[in-house]
CHARMM-style PDB file with segment names, atoms N, HN, CA, C and O in Angstrom:
ATOM      1  N   MET     1     -13.331 -24.544  -3.386  1.00  0.00      PROA
ATOM      2  CA  MET     1     -12.871 -23.751  -2.270  1.00  0.00      PROA
ATOM      3  C   MET     1     -14.059 -23.390  -1.395  1.00  0.00      PROA
ATOM      4  O   MET     1     -15.069 -22.877  -1.877  1.00  0.00      PROA
ATOM      5  N   SER     2     -13.927 -23.663  -0.119  1.00  0.00      PROA
ATOM      6  HN  SER     2     -13.106 -24.080   0.272  1.00  0.00      PROA
ATOM      7  CA  SER     2     -15.042 -23.364   0.776  1.00  0.00      PROA
ATOM      8  C   SER     2     -14.623 -22.628   2.015  1.00  0.00      PROA
ATOM      9  O   SER     2     -15.484 -22.162   2.762  1.00  0.00      PROA
ATOM     10  N   THR     3     -13.344 -22.501   2.271  1.00  0.00      PROA
ATOM     11  HN  THR     3     -12.645 -22.880   1.664  1.00  0.00      PROA
ATOM     12  CA  THR     3     -12.945 -21.834   3.491  1.00  0.00      PROA
ATOM     13  C   THR     3     -12.188 -20.527   3.111  1.00  0.00      PROA
ATOM     14  O   THR     3     -11.631 -20.414   2.019  1.00  0.00      PROA
ATOM     15  N   LEU     4     -12.189 -19.601   3.998  1.00  0.00      PROA
ATOM     16  HN  LEU     4     -12.642 -19.693   4.885  1.00  0.00      PROA
ATOM     17  CA  LEU     4     -11.459 -18.360   3.753  1.00  0.00      PROA
ATOM     18  C   LEU     4      -9.964 -18.603   3.520  1.00  0.00      PROA
ATOM     19  O   LEU     4      -9.346 -17.956   2.675  1.00  0.00      PROA
ATOM     20  N   ALA     5      -9.400 -19.532   4.270  1.00  0.00      PROA
ATOM     21  HN  ALA     5      -9.902 -20.057   4.957  1.00  0.00      PROA
ATOM     22  CA  ALA     5      -7.991 -19.880   4.117  1.00  0.00      PROA
ATOM     23  C   ALA     5      -7.686 -20.369   2.709  1.00  0.00      PROA
ATOM     24  O   ALA     5      -6.656 -20.006   2.140  1.00  0.00      PROA
ATOM     25  N   GLU     6      -8.581 -21.200   2.129  1.00  0.00      PROA
ATOM     26  HN  GLU     6      -9.418 -21.495   2.591  1.00  0.00      PROA
ATOM     27  CA  GLU     6      -8.396 -21.710   0.786  1.00  0.00      PROA
ATOM     28  C   GLU     6      -8.487 -20.561  -0.242  1.00  0.00      PROA
ATOM     29  O   GLU     6      -7.710 -20.485  -1.193  1.00  0.00      PROA
ATOM     30  N   ILE     7      -9.446 -19.695  -0.013  1.00  0.00      PROA
ATOM     31  HN  ILE     7     -10.078 -19.757   0.760  1.00  0.00      PROA
ATOM     32  CA  ILE     7      -9.627 -18.550  -0.921  1.00  0.00      PROA
ATOM     33  C   ILE     7      -8.422 -17.641  -0.870  1.00  0.00      PROA
ATOM     34  O   ILE     7      -7.926 -17.205  -1.909  1.00  0.00      PROA
ATOM     35  N   GLU     8      -7.943 -17.348   0.335  1.00  0.00      PROA
ATOM     36  HN  GLU     8      -8.347 -17.702   1.179  1.00  0.00      PROA
ATOM     37  CA  GLU     8      -6.769 -16.483   0.512  1.00  0.00      PROA
ATOM     38  C   GLU     8      -5.546 -17.098  -0.169  1.00  0.00      PROA
ATOM     39  O   GLU     8      -4.781 -16.385  -0.819  1.00  0.00      PROA
ATOM     40  N   SER     9      -5.359 -18.373  -0.033  1.00  0.00      PROA
ATOM     41  HN  SER     9      -5.980 -18.952   0.495  1.00  0.00      PROA
ATOM     42  CA  SER     9      -4.232 -19.078  -0.652  1.00  0.00      PROA
ATOM     43  C   SER     9      -4.348 -18.998  -2.187  1.00  0.00      PROA
ATOM     44  O   SER     9      -3.368 -18.734  -2.885  1.00  0.00      PROA
ATOM     45  N   ALA    10      -5.506 -19.220  -2.664  1.00  0.00      PROA
ATOM     46  HN  ALA    10      -6.302 -19.434  -2.097  1.00  0.00      PROA
ATOM     47  CA  ALA    10      -5.704 -19.150  -4.132  1.00  0.00      PROA
ATOM     48  C   ALA    10      -5.476 -17.730  -4.644  1.00  0.00      PROA
ATOM     49  O   ALA    10      -4.899 -17.543  -5.716  1.00  0.00      PROA
ATOM     50  N   ALA    11      -5.919 -16.740  -3.895  1.00  0.00      PROA
ATOM     51  HN  ALA    11      -6.387 -16.892  -3.024  1.00  0.00      PROA
ATOM     52  CA  ALA    11      -5.722 -15.338  -4.281  1.00  0.00      PROA
ATOM     53  C   ALA    11      -4.259 -14.985  -4.319  1.00  0.00      PROA
ATOM     54  O   ALA    11      -3.826 -14.257  -5.212  1.00  0.00      PROA
ATOM     55  N   GLN    12      -3.475 -15.485  -3.362  1.00  0.00      PROA
ATOM     56  HN  GLN    12      -3.828 -16.076  -2.637  1.00  0.00      PROA
ATOM     57  CA  GLN    12      -2.051 -15.209  -3.328  1.00  0.00      PROA
ATOM     58  C   GLN    12      -1.329 -15.856  -4.508  1.00  0.00      PROA
ATOM     59  O   GLN    12      -0.296 -15.343  -4.938  1.00  0.00      PROA
ATOM     60  N   ALA    13      -1.818 -16.918  -5.021  1.00  0.00      PROA
ATOM     61  HN  ALA    13      -2.657 -17.335  -4.671  1.00  0.00      PROA
ATOM     62  CA  ALA    13      -1.215 -17.631  -6.126  1.00  0.00      PROA
ATOM     63  C   ALA    13      -1.507 -16.965  -7.462  1.00  0.00      PROA
ATOM     64  O   ALA    13      -0.839 -17.275  -8.448  1.00  0.00      PROA
ATOM     65  N   LEU    14      -2.473 -16.067  -7.531  1.00  0.00      PROA
ATOM     66  HN  LEU    14      -3.015 -15.815  -6.729  1.00  0.00      PROA
ATOM     67  CA  LEU    14      -2.792 -15.410  -8.780  1.00  0.00      PROA
ATOM     68  C   LEU    14      -1.696 -14.433  -9.217  1.00  0.00      PROA
ATOM     69  O   LEU    14      -0.988 -13.864  -8.386  1.00  0.00      PROA
ATOM     70  N   PRO    15      -1.575 -14.254 -10.499  1.00  0.00      PROA
ATOM     71  CA  PRO    15      -0.685 -13.169 -10.979  1.00  0.00      PROA
ATOM     72  C   PRO    15      -1.183 -11.804 -10.498  1.00  0.00      PROA
ATOM     73  O   PRO    15      -2.360 -11.647 -10.176  1.00  0.00      PROA
ATOM     74  N   ALA    16      -0.296 -10.835 -10.452  1.00  0.00      PROA
ATOM     75  HN  ALA    16       0.660 -10.963 -10.714  1.00  0.00      PROA
ATOM     76  CA  ALA    16      -0.638  -9.529  -9.895  1.00  0.00      PROA
ATOM     77  C   ALA    16      -1.848  -8.891 -10.566  1.00  0.00      PROA
ATOM     78  O   ALA    16      -2.702  -8.317  -9.890  1.00  0.00      PROA
ATOM     79  N   GLU    17      -1.925  -8.988 -11.885  1.00  0.00      PROA
ATOM     80  HN  GLU    17      -1.231  -9.455 -12.434  1.00  0.00      PROA
ATOM     81  CA  GLU    17      -3.069  -8.335 -12.553  1.00  0.00      PROA
ATOM     82  C   GLU    17      -4.378  -9.007 -12.176  1.00  0.00      PROA
ATOM     83  O   GLU    17      -5.391  -8.322 -12.032  1.00  0.00      PROA
ATOM     84  N   GLU    18      -4.392 -10.289 -12.017  1.00  0.00      PROA
ATOM     85  HN  GLU    18      -3.569 -10.845 -12.134  1.00  0.00      PROA
ATOM     86  CA  GLU    18      -5.611 -10.995 -11.619  1.00  0.00      PROA
ATOM     87  C   GLU    18      -5.929 -10.681 -10.146  1.00  0.00      PROA
ATOM     88  O   GLU    18      -7.100 -10.639  -9.769  1.00  0.00      PROA
ATOM     89  N   GLN    19      -4.921 -10.464  -9.328  1.00  0.00      PROA
ATOM     90  HN  GLN    19      -3.970 -10.498  -9.634  1.00  0.00      PROA
ATOM     91  CA  GLN    19      -5.183 -10.028  -7.949  1.00  0.00      PROA
ATOM     92  C   GLN    19      -5.868  -8.673  -7.940  1.00  0.00      PROA
ATOM     93  O   GLN    19      -6.811  -8.449  -7.180  1.00  0.00      PROA
ATOM     94  N   ARG    20      -5.386  -7.768  -8.792  1.00  0.00      PROA
ATOM     95  HN  ARG    20      -4.620  -7.951  -9.408  1.00  0.00      PROA
ATOM     96  CA  ARG    20      -6.025  -6.432  -8.848  1.00  0.00      PROA
ATOM     97  C   ARG    20      -7.471  -6.543  -9.351  1.00  0.00      PROA
ATOM     98  O   ARG    20      -8.370  -5.863  -8.853  1.00  0.00      PROA
ATOM     99  N   GLU    21      -7.673  -7.413 -10.345  1.00  0.00      PROA
ATOM    100  HN  GLU    21      -6.944  -7.965 -10.748  1.00  0.00      PROA
ATOM    101  CA  GLU    21      -9.037  -7.630 -10.860  1.00  0.00      PROA
ATOM    102  C   GLU    21      -9.923  -8.183  -9.772  1.00  0.00      PROA
ATOM    103  O   GLU    21     -11.075  -7.767  -9.650  1.00  0.00      PROA
ATOM    104  N   LEU    22      -9.413  -9.125  -8.964  1.00  0.00      PROA
ATOM    105  HN  LEU    22      -8.478  -9.463  -9.063  1.00  0.00      PROA
ATOM    106  CA  LEU    22     -10.182  -9.683  -7.856  1.00  0.00      PROA
ATOM    107  C   LEU    22     -10.490  -8.620  -6.843  1.00  0.00      PROA
ATOM    108  O   LEU    22     -11.608  -8.579  -6.331  1.00  0.00      PROA
ATOM    109  N   LEU    23      -9.542  -7.747  -6.525  1.00  0.00      PROA
ATOM    110  HN  LEU    23      -8.633  -7.781  -6.941  1.00  0.00      PROA
ATOM    111  CA  LEU    23      -9.763  -6.682  -5.566  1.00  0.00      PROA
ATOM    112  C   LEU    23     -10.834  -5.725  -6.069  1.00  0.00      PROA
ATOM    113  O   LEU    23     -11.710  -5.318  -5.306  1.00  0.00      PROA
ATOM    114  N   ARG    24     -10.771  -5.364  -7.342  1.00  0.00      PROA
ATOM    115  HN  ARG    24     -10.059  -5.694  -7.962  1.00  0.00      PROA
ATOM    116  CA  ARG    24     -11.819  -4.480  -7.892  1.00  0.00      PROA
ATOM    117  C   ARG    24     -13.195  -5.145  -7.810  1.00  0.00      PROA
ATOM    118  O   ARG    24     -14.179  -4.480  -7.488  1.00  0.00      PROA
ATOM    119  N   PHE    25     -13.273  -6.413  -8.090  1.00  0.00      PROA
ATOM    120  HN  PHE    25     -12.474  -6.953  -8.351  1.00  0.00      PROA
ATOM    121  CA  PHE    25     -14.544  -7.176  -7.952  1.00  0.00      PROA
ATOM    122  C   PHE    25     -15.042  -7.108  -6.526  1.00  0.00      PROA
ATOM    123  O   PHE    25     -16.205  -6.784  -6.287  1.00  0.00      PROA
ATOM    124  N   LEU    26     -14.162  -7.415  -5.563  1.00  0.00      PROA
ATOM    125  HN  LEU    26     -13.217  -7.679  -5.758  1.00  0.00      PROA
ATOM    126  CA  LEU    26     -14.589  -7.401  -4.175  1.00  0.00      PROA
ATOM    127  C   LEU    26     -15.033  -6.046  -3.712  1.00  0.00      PROA
ATOM    128  O   LEU    26     -15.978  -5.926  -2.933  1.00  0.00      PROA
ATOM    129  N   LEU    27     -14.356  -5.015  -4.188  1.00  0.00      PROA
ATOM    130  HN  LEU    27     -13.588  -5.113  -4.821  1.00  0.00      PROA
ATOM    131  CA  LEU    27     -14.749  -3.641  -3.774  1.00  0.00      PROA
ATOM    132  C   LEU    27     -16.124  -3.278  -4.354  1.00  0.00      PROA
ATOM    133  O   LEU    27     -16.838  -2.452  -3.785  1.00  0.00      PROA
ATOM    134  N   ARG    28     -16.492  -3.893  -5.481  1.00  0.00      PROA
ATOM    135  HN  ARG    28     -15.912  -4.564  -5.943  1.00  0.00      PROA
ATOM    136  CA  ARG    28     -17.803  -3.627  -6.057  1.00  0.00      PROA
ATOM    137  C   ARG    28     -18.932  -4.335  -5.297  1.00  0.00      PROA
ATOM    138  O   ARG    28     -20.034  -3.804  -5.160  1.00  0.00      PROA
ATOM    139  N   ILE    29     -18.630  -5.553  -4.803  1.00  0.00      PROA
ATOM    140  HN  ILE    29     -17.735  -5.984  -4.915  1.00  0.00      PROA
ATOM    141  CA  ILE    29     -19.721  -6.350  -4.251  1.00  0.00      PROA
ATOM    142  C   ILE    29     -19.832  -6.319  -2.717  1.00  0.00      PROA
ATOM    143  O   ILE    29     -20.898  -6.601  -2.170  1.00  0.00      PROA
ATOM    144  N   VAL    30     -18.764  -5.985  -2.042  1.00  0.00      PROA
ATOM    145  HN  VAL    30     -17.899  -5.756  -2.486  1.00  0.00      PROA
ATOM    146  CA  VAL    30     -18.774  -5.991  -0.573  1.00  0.00      PROA
ATOM    147  C   VAL    30     -19.270  -4.671  -0.061  1.00  0.00      PROA
ATOM    148  O   VAL    30     -18.678  -3.634  -0.360  1.00  0.00      PROA
ATOM    149  N   PRO    31     -20.340  -4.674   0.704  1.00  0.00      PROA
ATOM    150  CA  PRO    31     -20.830  -3.405   1.283  1.00  0.00      PROA
ATOM    151  C   PRO    31     -19.838  -2.828   2.299  1.00  0.00      PROA
ATOM    152  O   PRO    31     -19.395  -3.522   3.213  1.00  0.00      PROA
ATOM    153  N   VAL    32     -19.510  -1.585   2.126  1.00  0.00      PROA
ATOM    154  HN  VAL    32     -19.870  -1.021   1.383  1.00  0.00      PROA
ATOM    155  CA  VAL    32     -18.597  -0.922   3.050  1.00  0.00      PROA
ATOM    156  C   VAL    32     -19.266   0.360   3.508  1.00  0.00      PROA
ATOM    157  O   VAL    32     -19.752   1.154   2.703  1.00  0.00      PROA
ATOM    158  N   GLY    33     -19.278   0.546   4.840  1.00  0.00      PROA
ATOM    159  HN  GLY    33     -18.882  -0.098   5.494  1.00  0.00      PROA
ATOM    160  CA  GLY    33     -19.851   1.735   5.415  1.00  0.00      PROA
ATOM    161  C   GLY    33     -18.903   2.919   5.258  1.00  0.00      PROA
ATOM    162  O   GLY    33     -17.716   2.749   4.979  1.00  0.00      PROA
ATOM    163  N   ASP    34     -19.442   4.107   5.438  1.00  0.00      PROA
ATOM    164  HN  ASP    34     -20.407   4.245   5.664  1.00  0.00      PROA
ATOM    165  CA  ASP    34     -18.647   5.318   5.330  1.00  0.00      PROA
ATOM    166  C   ASP    34     -17.498   5.263   6.350  1.00  0.00      PROA
ATOM    167  O   ASP    34     -17.709   4.970   7.527  1.00  0.00      PROA
ATOM    168  N   GLY    35     -16.328   5.540   5.890  1.00  0.00      PROA
ATOM    169  HN  GLY    35     -16.156   5.778   4.934  1.00  0.00      PROA
ATOM    170  CA  GLY    35     -15.174   5.608   6.771  1.00  0.00      PROA
ATOM    171  C   GLY    35     -14.474   4.285   7.065  1.00  0.00      PROA
ATOM    172  O   GLY    35     -13.371   4.279   7.612  1.00  0.00      PROA
ATOM    173  N   GLU    36     -15.103   3.164   6.708  1.00  0.00      PROA
ATOM    174  HN  GLU    36     -15.999   3.169   6.263  1.00  0.00      PROA
ATOM    175  CA  GLU    36     -14.499   1.894   6.981  1.00  0.00      PROA
ATOM    176  C   GLU    36     -13.211   1.657   6.233  1.00  0.00      PROA
ATOM    177  O   GLU    36     -12.289   1.036   6.763  1.00  0.00      PROA
ATOM    178  N   MET    37     -13.134   2.142   5.013  1.00  0.00      PROA
ATOM    179  HN  MET    37     -13.883   2.646   4.583  1.00  0.00      PROA
ATOM    180  CA  MET    37     -11.964   1.932   4.164  1.00  0.00      PROA
ATOM    181  C   MET    37     -10.962   3.066   4.190  1.00  0.00      PROA
ATOM    182  O   MET    37      -9.838   2.922   3.710  1.00  0.00      PROA
ATOM    183  N   SER    38     -11.363   4.182   4.745  1.00  0.00      PROA
ATOM    184  HN  SER    38     -12.277   4.298   5.135  1.00  0.00      PROA
ATOM    185  CA  SER    38     -10.435   5.319   4.724  1.00  0.00      PROA
ATOM    186  C   SER    38      -9.556   5.275   5.979  1.00  0.00      PROA
ATOM    187  O   SER    38     -10.028   5.003   7.083  1.00  0.00      PROA
ATOM    188  N   ALA    39      -8.291   5.546   5.777  1.00  0.00      PROA
ATOM    189  HN  ALA    39      -7.908   5.767   4.880  1.00  0.00      PROA
ATOM    190  CA  ALA    39      -7.352   5.563   6.882  1.00  0.00      PROA
ATOM    191  C   ALA    39      -7.405   6.943   7.588  1.00  0.00      PROA
ATOM    192  O   ALA    39      -7.740   7.960   6.980  1.00  0.00      PROA
ATOM    193  N   ALA    40      -7.077   6.933   8.836  1.00  0.00      PROA
ATOM    194  HN  ALA    40      -6.804   6.107   9.330  1.00  0.00      PROA
ATOM    195  CA  ALA    40      -7.020   8.181   9.585  1.00  0.00      PROA
ATOM    196  C   ALA    40      -5.829   8.950   9.086  1.00  0.00      PROA
ATOM    197  O   ALA    40      -4.836   8.346   8.679  1.00  0.00      PROA
ATOM    198  N   PRO    41      -5.893  10.275   9.103  1.00  0.00      PROA
ATOM    199  CA  PRO    41      -4.753  11.070   8.650  1.00  0.00      PROA
ATOM    200  C   PRO    41      -3.549  10.762   9.510  1.00  0.00      PROA
ATOM    201  O   PRO    41      -3.659  10.566  10.720  1.00  0.00      PROA
ATOM    202  N   ARG    42      -2.401  10.722   8.866  1.00  0.00      PROA
ATOM    203  HN  ARG    42      -2.312  10.882   7.882  1.00  0.00      PROA
ATOM    204  CA  ARG    42      -1.150  10.445   9.586  1.00  0.00      PROA
ATOM    205  C   ARG    42      -0.537  11.790   9.955  1.00  0.00      PROA
ATOM    206  O   ARG    42      -0.421  12.679   9.111  1.00  0.00      PROA
ATOM    207  N   LEU    43      -0.160  11.931  11.171  1.00  0.00      PROA
ATOM    208  HN  LEU    43      -0.254  11.210  11.857  1.00  0.00      PROA
ATOM    209  CA  LEU    43       0.450  13.172  11.647  1.00  0.00      PROA
ATOM    210  C   LEU    43       1.935  12.930  11.918  1.00  0.00      PROA
ATOM    211  O   LEU    43       2.313  11.962  12.579  1.00  0.00      PROA
ATOM    212  N   PHE    44       2.770  13.834  11.391  1.00  0.00      PROA
ATOM    213  HN  PHE    44       2.463  14.621  10.855  1.00  0.00      PROA
ATOM    214  CA  PHE    44       4.189  13.717  11.553  1.00  0.00      PROA
ATOM    215  C   PHE    44       4.720  15.003  12.164  1.00  0.00      PROA
ATOM    216  O   PHE    44       4.249  16.094  11.845  1.00  0.00      PROA
ATOM    217  N   SER    45       5.694  14.867  13.037  1.00  0.00      PROA
ATOM    218  HN  SER    45       6.077  13.980  13.296  1.00  0.00      PROA
ATOM    219  CA  SER    45       6.278  16.030  13.649  1.00  0.00      PROA
ATOM    220  C   SER    45       7.185  16.743  12.640  1.00  0.00      PROA
ATOM    221  O   SER    45       7.609  16.153  11.646  1.00  0.00      PROA
ATOM    222  N   ASP    46       7.474  18.025  12.912  1.00  0.00      PROA
ATOM    223  HN  ASP    46       7.129  18.504  13.719  1.00  0.00      PROA
ATOM    224  CA  ASP    46       8.404  18.762  12.044  1.00  0.00      PROA
ATOM    225  C   ASP    46       9.760  18.071  12.021  1.00  0.00      PROA
ATOM    226  O   ASP    46      10.422  18.014  10.984  1.00  0.00      PROA
ATOM    227  N   GLU    47      10.167  17.545  13.173  1.00  0.00      PROA
ATOM    228  HN  GLU    47       9.629  17.591  14.015  1.00  0.00      PROA
ATOM    229  CA  GLU    47      11.456  16.877  13.212  1.00  0.00      PROA
ATOM    230  C   GLU    47      11.534  15.647  12.294  1.00  0.00      PROA
ATOM    231  O   GLU    47      12.540  15.412  11.626  1.00  0.00      PROA
ATOM    232  N   GLU    48      10.430  14.864  12.283  1.00  0.00      PROA
ATOM    233  HN  GLU    48       9.612  15.055  12.826  1.00  0.00      PROA
ATOM    234  CA  GLU    48      10.380  13.701  11.409  1.00  0.00      PROA
ATOM    235  C   GLU    48      10.496  14.114   9.931  1.00  0.00      PROA
ATOM    236  O   GLU    48      11.268  13.539   9.163  1.00  0.00      PROA
ATOM    237  N   ILE    49       9.723  15.101   9.576  1.00  0.00      PROA
ATOM    238  HN  ILE    49       9.096  15.567  10.200  1.00  0.00      PROA
ATOM    239  CA  ILE    49       9.715  15.570   8.184  1.00  0.00      PROA
ATOM    240  C   ILE    49      11.108  16.120   7.802  1.00  0.00      PROA
ATOM    241  O   ILE    49      11.632  15.828   6.727  1.00  0.00      PROA
ATOM    242  N   ASP    50      11.684  16.915   8.708  1.00  0.00      PROA
ATOM    243  HN  ASP    50      11.258  17.152   9.581  1.00  0.00      PROA
ATOM    244  CA  ASP    50      13.012  17.464   8.427  1.00  0.00      PROA
ATOM    245  C   ASP    50      14.026  16.347   8.295  1.00  0.00      PROA
ATOM    246  O   ASP    50      14.929  16.428   7.462  1.00  0.00      PROA
ATOM    247  N   GLY    51      13.895  15.306   9.104  1.00  0.00      PROA
ATOM    248  HN  GLY    51      13.162  15.241   9.781  1.00  0.00      PROA
ATOM    249  CA  GLY    51      14.826  14.161   8.985  1.00  0.00      PROA
ATOM    250  C   GLY    51      14.693  13.456   7.661  1.00  0.00      PROA
ATOM    251  O   GLY    51      15.699  13.068   7.067  1.00  0.00      PROA
ATOM    252  N   TRP    52      13.470  13.279   7.177  1.00  0.00      PROA
ATOM    253  HN  TRP    52      12.653  13.594   7.660  1.00  0.00      PROA
ATOM    254  CA  TRP    52      13.248  12.627   5.909  1.00  0.00      PROA
ATOM    255  C   TRP    52      13.810  13.483   4.774  1.00  0.00      PROA
ATOM    256  O   TRP    52      14.423  12.961   3.842  1.00  0.00      PROA
ATOM    257  N   LEU    53      13.600  14.797   4.855  1.00  0.00      PROA
ATOM    258  HN  LEU    53      13.102  15.221   5.611  1.00  0.00      PROA
ATOM    259  CA  LEU    53      14.116  15.683   3.828  1.00  0.00      PROA
ATOM    260  C   LEU    53      15.651  15.626   3.807  1.00  0.00      PROA
ATOM    261  O   LEU    53      16.264  15.616   2.739  1.00  0.00      PROA
ATOM    262  N   LYS    54      16.251  15.589   4.975  1.00  0.00      PROA
ATOM    263  HN  LYS    54      15.754  15.598   5.843  1.00  0.00      PROA
ATOM    264  CA  LYS    54      17.713  15.510   5.071  1.00  0.00      PROA
ATOM    265  C   LYS    54      18.213  14.206   4.417  1.00  0.00      PROA
ATOM    266  O   LYS    54      19.175  14.201   3.649  1.00  0.00      PROA
ATOM    267  N   GLU    55      17.517  13.094   4.756  1.00  0.00      PROA
ATOM    268  HN  GLU    55      16.736  13.098   5.380  1.00  0.00      PROA
ATOM    269  CA  GLU    55      17.877  11.790   4.166  1.00  0.00      PROA
ATOM    270  C   GLU    55      17.768  11.817   2.645  1.00  0.00      PROA
ATOM    271  O   GLU    55      18.647  11.331   1.934  1.00  0.00      PROA
ATOM    272  N   ASP    56      16.655  12.402   2.158  1.00  0.00      PROA
ATOM    273  HN  ASP    56      15.941  12.797   2.736  1.00  0.00      PROA
ATOM    274  CA  ASP    56      16.448  12.470   0.708  1.00  0.00      PROA
ATOM    275  C   ASP    56      17.518  13.297   0.014  1.00  0.00      PROA
ATOM    276  O   ASP    56      18.018  12.926  -1.048  1.00  0.00      PROA
ATOM    277  N   ARG    57      17.865  14.428   0.630  1.00  0.00      PROA
ATOM    278  HN  ARG    57      17.459  14.730   1.493  1.00  0.00      PROA
ATOM    279  CA  ARG    57      18.885  15.272   0.025  1.00  0.00      PROA
ATOM    280  C   ARG    57      20.244  14.564  -0.006  1.00  0.00      PROA
ATOM    281  O   ARG    57      20.993  14.665  -0.978  1.00  0.00      PROA
ATOM    282  N   GLU    58      20.542  13.844   1.086  1.00  0.00      PROA
ATOM    283  HN  GLU    58      19.934  13.762   1.875  1.00  0.00      PROA
ATOM    284  CA  GLU    58      21.810  13.119   1.121  1.00  0.00      PROA
ATOM    285  C   GLU    58      21.825  11.977   0.099  1.00  0.00      PROA
ATOM    286  O   GLU    58      22.842  11.722  -0.547  1.00  0.00      PROA
ATOM    287  N   ALA    59      20.696  11.304  -0.036  1.00  0.00      PROA
ATOM    288  HN  ALA    59      19.870  11.511   0.489  1.00  0.00      PROA
ATOM    289  CA  ALA    59      20.618  10.211  -1.036  1.00  0.00      PROA
ATOM    290  C   ALA    59      20.768  10.803  -2.431  1.00  0.00      PROA
ATOM    291  O   ALA    59      21.447  10.205  -3.265  1.00  0.00      PROA
ATOM    292  N   MET    60      20.173  11.931  -2.714  1.00  0.00      PROA
ATOM    293  HN  MET    60      19.621  12.417  -2.036  1.00  0.00      PROA
ATOM    294  CA  MET    60      20.271  12.548  -4.033  1.00  0.00      PROA
ATOM    295  C   MET    60      21.717  12.999  -4.285  1.00  0.00      PROA
ATOM    296  O   MET    60      22.220  12.883  -5.402  1.00  0.00      PROA
ATOM    297  N   ARG    61      22.360  13.498  -3.272  1.00  0.00      PROA
ATOM    298  HN  ARG    61      21.952  13.592  -2.365  1.00  0.00      PROA
ATOM    299  CA  ARG    61      23.784  13.922  -3.413  1.00  0.00      PROA
ATOM    300  C   ARG    61      24.642  12.708  -3.796  1.00  0.00      PROA
ATOM    301  O   ARG    61      25.456  12.760  -4.718  1.00  0.00      PROA
ATOM    302  N   ARG    62      24.426  11.603  -3.042  1.00  0.00      PROA
ATOM    303  HN  ARG    62      23.765  11.561  -2.293  1.00  0.00      PROA
ATOM    304  CA  ARG    62      25.206  10.394  -3.342  1.00  0.00      PROA
ATOM    305  C   ARG    62      24.902   9.858  -4.748  1.00  0.00      PROA
ATOM    306  O   ARG    62      25.804   9.396  -5.446  1.00  0.00      PROA
ATOM    307  N   PHE    63      23.644   9.920  -5.154  1.00  0.00      PROA
ATOM    308  HN  PHE    63      22.911  10.295  -4.587  1.00  0.00      PROA
ATOM    309  CA  PHE    63      23.272   9.486  -6.463  1.00  0.00      PROA
ATOM    310  C   PHE    63      23.937  10.302  -7.550  1.00  0.00      PROA
ATOM    311  O   PHE    63      24.458   9.736  -8.511  1.00  0.00      PROA
ATOM    312  N   ARG    64      23.930  11.628  -7.422  1.00  0.00      PROA
ATOM    313  HN  ARG    64      23.506  12.087  -6.641  1.00  0.00      PROA
ATOM    314  CA  ARG    64      24.543  12.455  -8.416  1.00  0.00      PROA
ATOM    315  C   ARG    64      26.053  12.288  -8.466  1.00  0.00      PROA
ATOM    316  O   ARG    64      26.657  12.399  -9.533  1.00  0.00      PROA
ATOM    317  N   GLU    65      26.669  12.020  -7.311  1.00  0.00      PROA
ATOM    318  HN  GLU    65      26.178  11.929  -6.445  1.00  0.00      PROA
ATOM    319  CA  GLU    65      28.127  11.828  -7.302  1.00  0.00      PROA
ATOM    320  C   GLU    65      28.522  10.526  -7.965  1.00  0.00      PROA
ATOM    321  O   GLU    65      29.617  10.400  -8.515  1.00  0.00      PROA
ATOM    322  N   SER    66      27.581   9.517  -7.907  1.00  0.00      PROA
ATOM    323  HN  SER    66      26.692   9.620  -7.461  1.00  0.00      PROA
ATOM    324  CA  SER    66      27.927   8.230  -8.499  1.00  0.00      PROA
ATOM    325  C   SER    66      27.716   8.181  -9.999  1.00  0.00      PROA
ATOM    326  O   SER    66      28.162   7.241 -10.656  1.00  0.00      PROA
ATOM    327  N   ALA    67      27.053   9.163 -10.542  1.00  0.00      PROA
ATOM    328  HN  ALA    67      26.691   9.927 -10.008  1.00  0.00      PROA
ATOM    329  CA  ALA    67      26.729   9.161 -11.998  1.00  0.00      PROA
ATOM    330  C   ALA    67      27.897   9.616 -12.837  1.00  0.00      PROA
ATOM    331  OT1 ALA    67      27.793   9.671 -14.062  1.00  0.00      PROA
TER     332      ALA     67
END
């Protein structure tokens, strides 16, 4: 394997545990600057959060009714 495309294809063909092992290896050897790997905080409005809570409560109600 000599191209990134070949390496990516081979990595996708690995079983999940070997993919995780490969990722751990890459994280050890690839230099990463501060902040490069961290995601920016996600901000959600009160309305979005309230909507998700409502959906969760409704899903739980349906789940309990089906049991």
